[in-house]
KEKE-3310 file (N, C-alpha, C; in steps of 0.2 Angstrom, whole numbers, plus 5000, padded with zeros to 4 digits):
npx = (4816:4814:4803:4807:4816:4808:4800:4810:4814:4803:4801:4812:4811:4804:4813:4818:4825:4822:4831:4841:4848:4850:4857:4848:4849:4862:4873:4886:4904:4914:4929:4932:4928:4916:4909:4899:4887:4879:4867:4863:4853:4854:4856:4863:4876:4888:4890:4896:4900:4896:4900:4892:4893:4881:4866:4856:4850:4855:4864:4875:4892:4904:4913:4919:4924:4921:4930:4938:4950:4952:4961:4963:4962:4953:4941:4935:4931:4924:4918:4908:4904:4898:4889:4883:4884:4890:4903:4906:4919:4921:4932:4939:4929:4919:4908:4904:4903:4889:4878:4874:4874:4871:4876:4873:4880:4871:4872:4869:4857:4847:4855:4854:4851:4851:4849:4857:4860:4871:4875:4885:4893:4901:4902:4900:4893:4875:4870:4879:4892:4905:4913:4914:4916:4914:4919:4914:4912:4909:4893:4895:4893:4889:4890:4884:4885:4874:4876:4866:4859:4845:4829:4816:4810:4819:4831:4836:4843:4844:4854:4841:4835:4826:4819:4822:4813:4810:4811:4816:4820:4822:4833:4836:4838:4846:4846:4842:4843:4838:4842:4841:4848:4852:4847:4853:4860:4858:4860:4863:4862:4869:4865:4871:4876:4880:4890:4881:4878:4884:4888:4879:4873:4860:4860:4848:4839:4825:4825:4837:4851:4864:4878:4884:4896:4895:4906:4907:4916:4925:4930:4947:4958:4968:4980:4989:4991:4980:4969:4975:4973:4960:4957:4961:4954:4941:4941:4943:4937:4922:4921:4912:4907:4906:4914:4926:4927:4929:4941:4949:4950:4961:4974:4989:4997:4995:5006:5017:5025:5028:5035:5047:5051:5055:5065:5075:5078:5085:5096:5104:5106:5115:5124:5130:5134:5144:5152:5154:5162:5173:5179:5181:5193:5203:5206:5212:5223:5229:5232:5241:5252:5256:5259:5270:5281:5283:5294:5311:5326:5340:5355:5370:5384:5400:5414:5429:5442:5456:5461:5473:5481:5477:5483:5495:5496:5489:5497:5507:5501:5497:5485:5467:5454:5439:5422:5407:5390:5375:5358:5344:5326:5308:5298:5289:5274:5277:5283:5283:5296:5308:5325:5336:5354:5355:5347:5353:5363:5377:5387:5401:5413:5430:5445:5460:5477)
npy = (4832:4843:4839:4828:4833:4839:4829:4824:4833:4833:4819:4820:4829:4823:4818:4827:4837:4852:4856:4863:4878:4886:4892:4892:4895:4898:4909:4908:4911:4901:4892:4902:4904:4900:4903:4894:4898:4886:4884:4879:4869:4872:4859:4851:4856:4848:4840:4830:4839:4839:4841:4836:4829:4829:4823:4818:4813:4801:4796:4804:4809:4809:4825:4836:4835:4840:4835:4828:4831:4838:4832:4835:4850:4856:4857:4865:4865:4874:4877:4886:4887:4896:4903:4895:4891:4882:4882:4879:4879:4882:4879:4883:4882:4871:4864:4854:4855:4857:4852:4851:4845:4851:4844:4837:4825:4811:4802:4785:4786:4793:4804:4822:4835:4850:4855:4863:4872:4875:4887:4888:4899:4903:4917:4932:4931:4929:4935:4943:4949:4961:4958:4944:4944:4958:4972:4981:4995:4996:5004:5012:5011:5001:4998:4988:4982:4974:4966:4963:4951:4947:4945:4950:4951:4962:4960:4960:4948:4941:4925:4912:4921:4935:4948:4961:4969:4979:4998:5001:4996:4985:4975:4964:4976:4983:4996:4996:5000:5000:5003:5008:5014:5011:5000:4987:4986:4985:4994:4990:4997:4997:5002:5011:4999:4984:4974:4963:4962:4954:4942:4930:4936:4938:4943:4944:4943:4939:4922:4919:4919:4928:4924:4935:4938:4946:4957:4964:4976:4984:5001:5006:5015:5026:5034:5039:5054:5058:5055:5062:5076:5075:5075:5087:5095:5095:5096:5110:5126:5133:5124:5112:5095:5090:5099:5095:5083:5082:5089:5079:5069:5072:5065:5055:5058:5070:5077:5075:5084:5095:5089:5084:5095:5102:5092:5096:5109:5106:5099:5109:5119:5112:5111:5123:5127:5118:5123:5137:5133:5127:5137:5147:5139:5138:5152:5153:5147:5153:5166:5163:5159:5171:5178:5172:5176:5189:5193:5195:5190:5197:5193:5197:5193:5195:5197:5208:5217:5222:5240:5252:5257:5246:5236:5233:5231:5219:5211:5209:5201:5193:5185:5182:5195:5193:5203:5204:5208:5207:5211:5214:5216:5222:5216:5226:5233:5235:5250:5264:5275:5288:5284:5285:5289:5285:5276:5265:5248:5244:5229:5221:5211:5206:5200:5199:5203)
npz = (4897:4906:4912:4917:4927:4935:4940:4948:4957:4965:4971:4977:4986:4996:5002:5011:5004:5004:5015:5011:5003:4990:4974:4958:4944:4934:4926:4915:4910:4898:4902:4914:4931:4945:4960:4972:4984:4998:5008:5025:5037:5055:5062:5052:5055:5060:5051:5035:5021:5003:4986:4971:4954:4940:4933:4938:4953:4959:4952:4952:4953:4966:4968:4975:4994:5011:5019:5012:5000:4983:4971:4958:4958:4952:4959:4974:4991:5006:5023:5033:5047:5056:5048:5044:5031:5016:5003:4987:4975:4956:4944:4928:4918:4908:4894:4899:4913:4920:4928:4944:4961:4978:4993:5009:5019:5027:5040:5042:5036:5021:5011:5009:4998:4985:4971:4956:4941:4929:4916:4903:4895:4879:4875:4883:4899:4902:4914:4926:4937:4942:4952:4964:4976:4988:4998:5013:5024:5042:5046:5032:5015:5000:4982:4971:4954:4944:4928:4913:4900:4899:4901:4913:4928:4940:4956:4972:4984:4999:5002:5007:5015:5015:5000:4990:4977:4973:4968:4981:4999:5012:5020:5033:5041:5035:5022:5005:4988:4971:4955:4939:4927:4914:4902:4902:4913:4933:4947:4964:4979:4996:5011:5028:5034:5044:5054:5053:5043:5032:5022:5010:4995:4983:4966:4955:4939:4930:4927:4932:4943:4952:4963:4975:4987:5003:5014:5029:5038:5053:5050:5048:5057:5047:5050:5063:5064:5059:5069:5079:5075:5074:5088:5092:5085:5089:5101:5103:5103:5096:5085:5077:5078:5065:5056:5063:5061:5047:5046:5052:5043:5035:5026:5027:5015:5012:5021:5015:5007:5014:5025:5017:5012:5025:5028:5019:5023:5034:5031:5022:5031:5040:5030:5027:5040:5042:5032:5035:5048:5043:5036:5046:5053:5042:5042:5055:5054:5044:5051:5060:5054:5048:5060:5063:5052:5055:5063:5055:5052:5045:5036:5029:5020:5014:5003:5005:4996:5004:5007:5003:5014:5022:5018:5020:5033:5033:5025:5034:5044:5037:5035:5030:5030:5036:5035:5044:5046:5056:5056:5065:5059:5060:5050:5038:5031:5013:5009:4998:4998:5000:4999:5014:5020:5033:5035:5029:5031:5030:5025:5023:5016:5015:5007:5011:5005)
capx = (4821:4811:4797:4812:4818:4802:4798:4815:4813:4797:4804:4819:4808:4803:4820:4821:4829:4822:4833:4848:4847:4856:4855:4845:4852:4868:4877:4895:4909:4918:4936:4931:4926:4912:4908:4892:4886:4875:4864:4860:4852:4858:4855:4869:4883:4895:4890:4901:4895:4901:4899:4890:4892:4878:4859:4852:4854:4857:4870:4879:4898:4908:4918:4924:4921:4922:4934:4943:4952:4951:4968:4964:4963:4946:4936:4937:4925:4923:4911:4907:4898:4894:4885:4880:4884:4897:4902:4910:4921:4923:4937:4942:4922:4917:4902:4900:4900:4880:4873:4878:4871:4875:4874:4875:4879:4867:4874:4863:4850:4847:4860:4850:4855:4848:4852:4857:4861:4877:4874:4891:4893:4907:4905:4896:4885:4868:4869:4887:4895:4913:4918:4908:4918:4914:4919:4912:4914:4903:4892:4896:4888:4892:4887:4886:4882:4873:4876:4862:4857:4840:4822:4814:4810:4827:4829:4842:4840:4849:4852:4839:4830:4821:4823:4820:4812:4806:4817:4820:4817:4828:4835:4839:4839:4850:4843:4843:4840:4839:4842:4843:4848:4855:4843:4856:4863:4854:4864:4861:4866:4867:4869:4869:4880:4883:4894:4877:4876:4889:4885:4880:4866:4858:4859:4844:4835:4821:4826:4844:4855:4873:4878:4889:4898:4896:4909:4907:4921:4926:4932:4952:4961:4972:4985:4988:4990:4971:4966:4978:4970:4953:4955:4962:4950:4934:4941:4945:4932:4919:4922:4908:4909:4906:4921:4932:4927:4932:4947:4952:4951:4969:4978:4997:5001:4996:5011:5024:5028:5030:5041:5053:5054:5059:5071:5080:5081:5089:5102:5105:5108:5120:5131:5130:5137:5151:5157:5158:5167:5180:5181:5186:5199:5207:5207:5214:5229:5232:5234:5247:5259:5258:5263:5277:5284:5283:5301:5315:5333:5344:5362:5374:5392:5404:5423:5432:5449:5458:5462:5483:5483:5475:5485:5502:5494:5485:5502:5509:5498:5496:5479:5462:5449:5432:5418:5401:5385:5369:5354:5337:5321:5302:5295:5284:5271:5282:5281:5289:5300:5315:5331:5342:5360:5356:5342:5356:5366:5382:5389:5405:5418:5435:5450:5468:5480)
capy = (4835:4847:4836:4822:4836:4841:4824:4822:4838:4830:4814:4821:4834:4819:4815:4833:4842:4858:4859:4866:4883:4889:4896:4886:4895:4903:4910:4907:4910:4896:4895:4906:4901:4902:4900:4894:4895:4882:4887:4872:4870:4870:4851:4848:4858:4845:4834:4831:4842:4838:4843:4830:4830:4824:4827:4813:4812:4794:4793:4808:4808:4814:4830:4836:4834:4845:4830:4825:4836:4837:4830:4839:4856:4861:4859:4866:4866:4877:4875:4892:4884:4902:4906:4888:4891:4879:4883:4876:4884:4876:4882:4881:4880:4869:4863:4848:4858:4861:4849:4848:4845:4854:4839:4835:4818:4809:4795:4781:4788:4795:4812:4828:4841:4853:4854:4868:4872:4880:4888:4888:4902:4906:4923:4935:4927:4933:4939:4943:4955:4963:4954:4939:4947:4965:4973:4987:4996:4996:5012:5014:5008:4999:4997:4981:4983:4968:4966:4957:4952:4943:4949:4949:4955:4962:4960:4957:4944:4937:4919:4910:4926:4941:4950:4967:4969:4986:5002:5003:4991:4984:4968:4964:4982:4986:4999:4993:5003:4998:5009:5004:5020:5008:4993:4981:4985:4989:4996:4989:5001:4995:5008:5007:4992:4983:4968:4957:4962:4951:4936:4928:4939:4935:4946:4940:4945:4933:4915:4919:4922:4927:4926:4940:4938:4955:4955:4970:4975:4991:5006:5006:5022:5026:5038:5042:5060:5059:5055:5068:5080:5075:5076:5095:5099:5092:5100:5117:5130:5135:5119:5109:5087:5090:5101:5091:5074:5083:5089:5073:5065:5073:5059:5055:5061:5078:5079:5073:5089:5100:5085:5084:5102:5101:5089:5099:5114:5104:5098:5114:5121:5108:5112:5130:5128:5116:5127:5142:5132:5126:5144:5149:5135:5142:5160:5154:5145:5160:5172:5161:5160:5179:5180:5169:5178:5196:5194:5192:5193:5197:5193:5198:5191:5198:5198:5214:5219:5229:5246:5252:5258:5241:5230:5232:5226:5213:5207:5208:5196:5186:5182:5184:5197:5194:5207:5202:5211:5205:5216:5210:5221:5219:5215:5230:5234:5240:5257:5267:5279:5290:5281:5290:5287:5284:5270:5260:5245:5240:5224:5219:5205:5206:5195:5203:5197)
capz = (4902:4909:4916:4921:4933:4939:4945:4952:4962:4968:4974:4982:4992:5003:5007:5013:4999:5005:5020:5009:5000:4985:4968:4953:4938:4935:4919:4917:4905:4899:4904:4919:4937:4950:4968:4972:4992:4999:5015:5028:5043:5061:5062:5049:5057:5059:5046:5030:5015:4997:4980:4967:4947:4938:4932:4942:4961:4962:4948:4953:4955:4970:4966:4981:5000:5015:5022:5008:4994:4975:4969:4952:4958:4949:4963:4981:4995:5013:5027:5036:5052:5060:5043:5040:5023:5014:4997:4982:4968:4950:4940:4922:4917:4900:4892:4904:4919:4920:4931:4951:4967:4984:4996:5015:5021:5032:5044:5044:5033:5014:5009:5009:4995:4981:4963:4953:4934:4927:4909:4901:4889:4876:4876:4888:4902:4903:4921:4929:4941:4941:4957:4967:4984:4989:5005:5016:5030:5047:5044:5026:5009:4994:4977:4966:4946:4939:4920:4912:4894:4897:4904:4918:4936:4944:4962:4977:4990:5003:5002:5011:5017:5011:4992:4987:4970:4969:4968:4987:5003:5017:5021:5039:5043:5030:5016:4999:4983:4963:4951:4932:4921:4907:4902:4903:4921:4937:4952:4969:4985:5001:5015:5033:5034:5051:5053:5053:5034:5031:5021:5003:4991:4975:4961:4950:4935:4927:4931:4935:4948:4952:4971:4978:4994:5006:5021:5033:5044:5055:5045:5050:5057:5042:5051:5070:5064:5057:5075:5083:5072:5074:5095:5093:5080:5091:5108:5100:5104:5090:5081:5076:5077:5057:5054:5066:5056:5040:5047:5055:5038:5032:5025:5028:5009:5012:5023:5012:5004:5020:5027:5014:5013:5032:5028:5014:5026:5039:5028:5020:5037:5042:5027:5028:5046:5040:5026:5040:5054:5039:5033:5053:5054:5038:5045:5060:5052:5041:5056:5065:5049:5048:5065:5064:5048:5058:5065:5050:5054:5039:5037:5023:5021:5008:5005:5002:4996:5008:5004:5004:5022:5026:5015:5024:5040:5032:5022:5039:5047:5032:5035:5027:5034:5033:5039:5044:5051:5057:5058:5065:5059:5058:5043:5038:5023:5010:5007:4992:5001:4998:5004:5017:5021:5039:5035:5026:5035:5025:5027:5017:5018:5010:5007:5011:5001)
cpx = (4819:4807:4801:4812:4813:4800:4804:4816:4808:4800:4810:4816:4805:4807:4823:4826:4829:4826:4839:4844:4853:4853:4851:4848:4857:4871:4883:4897:4914:4925:4936:4930:4920:4911:4900:4891:4880:4873:4862:4856:4856:4860:4861:4876:4887:4894:4894:4897:4900:4897:4897:4889:4887:4870:4855:4854:4857:4863:4875:4886:4900:4912:4922:4919:4925:4931:4940:4945:4951:4958:4968:4964:4957:4941:4939:4930:4927:4917:4913:4902:4894:4889:4880:4878:4891:4898:4907:4913:4924:4926:4937:4934:4921:4911:4899:4900:4894:4878:4876:4873:4875:4871:4876:4874:4875:4871:4869:4857:4852:4850:4853:4854:4851:4851:4852:4861:4866:4876:4880:4891:4900:4908:4903:4891:4880:4867:4876:4887:4901:4916:4913:4911:4918:4914:4919:4913:4907:4901:4892:4891:4893:4888:4889:4881:4882:4872:4871:4859:4849:4834:4821:4814:4816:4825:4835:4840:4847:4847:4848:4833:4826:4823:4819:4819:4810:4812:4820:4817:4824:4827:4840:4841:4843:4848:4846:4840:4843:4837:4844:4842:4850:4851:4846:4860:4859:4860:4861:4865:4863:4870:4867:4871:4881:4885:4887:4875:4880:4887:4883:4873:4867:4856:4856:4840:4831:4823:4832:4847:4862:4874:4884:4890:4899:4901:4910:4911:4923:4931:4940:4954:4967:4980:4985:4988:4983:4968:4968:4974:4962:4951:4956:4957:4942:4935:4943:4938:4930:4919:4917:4910:4910:4912:4926:4933:4931:4940:4952:4954:4958:4972:4985:5000:5001:5002:5017:5028:5031:5035:5047:5055:5059:5064:5077:5082:5086:5095:5106:5109:5114:5126:5134:5135:5143:5156:5159:5164:5173:5183:5185:5191:5204:5211:5211:5222:5233:5236:5240:5252:5260:5261:5271:5281:5286:5292:5306:5322:5336:5351:5367:5383:5395:5410:5424:5439:5453:5461:5472:5484:5481:5479:5493:5502:5493:5492:5506:5507:5497:5491:5473:5458:5443:5427:5412:5396:5379:5364:5345:5331:5314:5300:5289:5280:5277:5279:5286:5291:5305:5320:5335:5348:5358:5352:5346:5361:5371:5384:5394:5412:5422:5443:5458:5472:5489)
cpy = (4838:4843:4829:4826:4839:4835:4822:4826:4835:4825:4816:4826:4830:4818:4821:4838:4850:4862:4863:4871:4883:4891:4889:4888:4900:4903:4911:4908:4905:4898:4897:4900:4901:4898:4900:4894:4890:4882:4879:4874:4869:4863:4849:4852:4855:4839:4836:4833:4841:4841:4836:4833:4825:4828:4824:4812:4806:4791:4799:4806:4813:4819:4832:4836:4838:4840:4826:4831:4835:4838:4837:4846:4860:4862:4862:4868:4869:4877:4882:4890:4888:4903:4901:4889:4885:4881:4880:4880:4879:4881:4879:4877:4877:4869:4857:4849:4862:4857:4849:4849:4847:4850:4838:4827:4817:4802:4791:4782:4790:4804:4815:4833:4844:4854:4861:4868:4878:4881:4890:4892:4903:4912:4927:4932:4933:4937:4939:4950:4957:4959:4950:4942:4954:4965:4980:4989:4998:5004:5015:5011:5007:4998:4992:4982:4975:4969:4961:4958:4949:4949:4947:4952:4955:4963:4958:4954:4942:4930:4916:4914:4931:4943:4957:4968:4976:4991:5003:4996:4990:4976:4967:4971:4986:4989:4997:4997:4999:5002:5006:5010:5017:5000:4987:4981:4989:4989:4994:4992:4998:4999:5006:5001:4991:4977:4961:4957:4958:4944:4936:4932:4936:4941:4942:4944:4940:4928:4914:4923:4923:4928:4929:4939:4944:4953:4964:4970:4983:4995:5006:5012:5022:5029:5038:5050:5063:5061:5059:5075:5081:5076:5084:5097:5099:5096:5108:5120:5132:5130:5114:5099:5087:5092:5098:5085:5078:5085:5084:5069:5068:5068:5061:5059:5067:5081:5079:5079:5092:5096:5084:5090:5104:5099:5091:5105:5113:5105:5103:5119:5118:5111:5118:5131:5126:5121:5133:5140:5130:5133:5148:5146:5138:5149:5159:5153:5150:5164:5170:5160:5167:5181:5179:5173:5186:5197:5190:5196:5191:5197:5193:5197:5192:5197:5204:5214:5224:5234:5247:5254:5250:5234:5228:5228:5219:5207:5205:5203:5191:5182:5185:5188:5196:5196:5204:5206:5208:5210:5212:5216:5219:5221:5221:5230:5238:5247:5261:5274:5283:5287:5287:5286:5283:5276:5265:5255:5242:5235:5222:5214:5205:5202:5198:5198:5199)
cpz = (4908:4916:4920:4928:4937:4944:4949:4958:4968:4974:4979:4987:4999:5007:5011:5010:5001:5011:5017:5004:4995:4978:4963:4946:4937:4928:4920:4910:4904:4900:4912:4925:4941:4957:4969:4981:4992:5006:5018:5035:5050:5062:5058:5050:5057:5054:5040:5025:5009:4989:4974:4960:4943:4938:4936:4948:4962:4958:4948:4954:4961:4966:4970:4989:5004:5020:5017:5001:4987:4974:4962:4952:4955:4954:4970:4986:5002:5016:5032:5042:5055:5057:5043:5034:5021:5006:4994:4976:4963:4945:4932:4918:4910:4900:4897:4910:4920:4925:4939:4957:4975:4989:5004:5017:5028:5035:5045:5041:5025:5014:5008:5004:4990:4975:4961:4946:4933:4919:4906:4895:4884:4875:4882:4892:4902:4908:4925:4932:4941:4946:4960:4975:4984:4996:5008:5023:5035:5045:5038:5023:5005:4989:4972:4959:4944:4933:4919:4903:4895:4901:4909:4923:4939:4951:4965:4983:4993:5003:5008:5017:5014:5005:4993:4979:4967:4968:4976:4992:5008:5018:5029:5043:5040:5023:5011:4994:4976:4961:4943:4927:4915:4909:4904:4909:4924:4942:4959:4974:4991:5007:5022:5035:5041:5049:5053:5046:5030:5029:5013:5001:4984:4971:4955:4946:4931:4930:4932:4939:4947:4960:4972:4985:4997:5013:5023:5038:5046:5050:5050:5050:5050:5045:5058:5070:5063:5065:5079:5081:5073:5083:5095:5091:5085:5099:5107:5101:5097:5084:5080:5075:5068:5055:5057:5062:5050:5040:5048:5049:5032:5032:5025:5020:5009:5016:5021:5010:5009:5024:5024:5013:5018:5032:5024:5018:5030:5036:5024:5025:5040:5036:5025:5035:5046:5037:5033:5045:5050:5037:5040:5054:5050:5039:5051:5060:5048:5046:5059:5059:5049:5054:5065:5058:5051:5060:5059:5052:5045:5041:5029:5023:5013:5009:5002:5002:5000:5005:5005:5009:5026:5025:5019:5031:5038:5028:5029:5044:5044:5032:5031:5031:5032:5039:5039:5049:5050:5059:5059:5063:5058:5053:5043:5030:5020:5008:5003:4996:4998:5002:5006:5019:5028:5039:5032:5031:5029:5028:5022:5020:5013:5012:5007:5008:5003)
residu = (UNK:UNK:UNK:UNK:UNK:UNK:UNK:UNK:UNK:UNK:UNK:UNK:UNK:UNK:UNK:UNK:UNK:UNK:UNK:UNK:UNK:UNK:UNK:UNK:UNK:UNK:UNK:UNK:UNK:UNK:UNK:UNK:UNK:UNK:UNK:UNK:UNK:UNK:UNK:UNK:UNK:UNK:UNK:UNK:UNK:UNK:UNK:UNK:UNK:UNK:UNK:UNK:UNK:UNK:UNK:UNK:UNK:UNK:UNK:UNK:UNK:UNK:UNK:UNK:UNK:UNK:UNK:UNK:UNK:UNK:UNK:UNK:UNK:UNK:UNK:UNK:UNK:UNK:UNK:UNK:UNK:UNK:UNK:UNK:UNK:UNK:UNK:UNK:UNK:UNK:UNK:UNK:UNK:UNK:UNK:UNK:UNK:UNK:UNK:UNK:UNK:UNK:UNK:UNK:UNK:UNK:UNK:UNK:UNK:UNK:UNK:UNK:UNK:UNK:UNK:UNK:UNK:UNK:UNK:UNK:UNK:UNK:UNK:UNK:UNK:UNK:UNK:UNK:UNK:UNK:UNK:UNK:UNK:UNK:UNK:UNK:UNK:UNK:UNK:UNK:UNK:UNK:UNK:UNK:UNK:UNK:UNK:UNK:UNK:UNK:UNK:UNK:UNK:UNK:UNK:UNK:UNK:UNK:UNK:UNK:UNK:UNK:UNK:UNK:UNK:UNK:UNK:UNK:UNK:UNK:UNK:UNK:UNK:UNK:UNK:UNK:UNK:UNK:UNK:UNK:UNK:UNK:UNK:UNK:UNK:UNK:UNK:UNK:UNK:UNK:UNK:UNK:UNK:UNK:UNK:UNK:UNK:UNK:UNK:UNK:UNK:UNK:UNK:UNK:UNK:UNK:UNK:UNK:UNK:UNK:UNK:UNK:UNK:UNK:UNK:UNK:UNK:UNK:UNK:UNK:UNK:UNK:UNK:UNK:UNK:UNK:UNK:UNK:UNK:UNK:UNK:UNK:UNK:UNK:UNK:UNK:UNK:UNK:UNK:UNK:UNK:UNK:UNK:UNK:UNK:UNK:UNK:UNK:UNK:UNK:UNK:UNK:UNK:UNK:UNK:UNK:UNK:UNK:UNK:UNK:UNK:UNK:UNK:UNK:UNK:UNK:UNK:UNK:UNK:UNK:UNK:UNK:UNK:UNK:UNK:UNK:UNK:UNK:UNK:UNK:UNK:UNK:UNK:UNK:UNK:UNK:UNK:UNK:UNK:UNK:UNK:UNK:UNK:UNK:UNK:UNK:UNK:UNK:UNK:UNK:UNK:UNK:UNK:UNK:UNK:UNK:UNK:UNK:UNK:UNK:UNK:UNK:UNK:UNK:UNK:UNK:UNK:UNK:UNK:UNK:UNK:UNK:UNK:UNK:UNK:UNK:UNK:UNK:UNK:UNK:UNK:UNK:UNK:UNK:UNK:UNK:UNK:UNK:UNK:UNK:UNK:UNK:UNK:UNK:UNK:UNK:UNK:UNK:UNK:UNK:UNK:UNK:UNK)
# end
C-alpha cells in the first residue's frame, strides 16, 4: 500500500500536484470533526475547489465542492481567496473517513490536488489540541498546547511557509517559543502578534500534524471609563505612561459597588424628605383644628318652679316662664383652682303653674 501510494504521488507530481499544500497525516477521534486547510497558488484563485474521497486519484468520489453544497451535512467547504486557502470540514468521523484529496478543478485540463490521510482512533488521538481556532490581539501573545502520545521531533509551522523546530525562533516576524515541561505536552507561544500573523499553522510531532487557525484582531476598548481614566492619568503631572496604563485598565465591574451605594443613598434621602414633608403637613392640619376650637359657646337651659311670690303673678298670667342665659368663654387649659362665687354663672329655667 505504501509503495502504491508513493508511485501514485510521483505520477501525480507530473500533473502539478505540489501546487497545493496541506497536511499529510492527522490523528482524529471517531465521532468528532476535523477541519483541513488546503493552500493553493494565486493562479487558482477563481477556480472551483473540492474535496475528493478515496485512496486512488482517479477513482475518488466528490464529497463537497465550492459551487455545490453537500446535502448530507457531513462535509462543508469554504474558500478564502485573500489567504488563498480553502478549508474542508468533515463531521461524524468513522473508520471509513481515512483517505481524501484537496483538489482544484482545471477547465480544459487535468485537475490538480494533494492527498492527506486521517487516522481515526476510538480513544484519544495521538496528536491533538484543545481548539483548532484561537484568537489573539495585535501586539499580544497566545499559547497553544499540543498533546501528543507519539514520538519524534516537535515543531510549529505556518502552512506553506517556515517552521520552528527548536526551543525558539520566528515566523514572519512573530516570535515563537516551544517548551515541553511534560513529555506528552509541548506549548507553543507566539508573541508580538500582528494582523499579518493571522492564518493556518501546524502543530506537528513526528509524522503527525494538527492544523490550528490563528486570528489576530485589534484589542477592543472595554469601557469609556477606562479610556477617560487613561487620559486623566496620562496628562496628570508626575505620572508615567506605565502608571497611566495600569490605571486605565480599571474595569467597569469595579464601579458597580460604589454606583449601587450611591443609588441606595439617593433613594434613602428621597424617602426621608418625603416623610418629613408628610409630617409637616400633619402638623399644619393639627394647628388649624386647635385654632378653630379656641372659641367655645356654652348654653344652659332648664325649667324652674316659681317661688311663692312669683306664683301668684304667674297664675295671673297663666303662662309658663322659661329662663335662659348664654355665656361665651375662651377655652383655657384646665387648671385646678378653688371655685369662687363670682366665677360661676347660673342659668335656670322653671315652669310656673
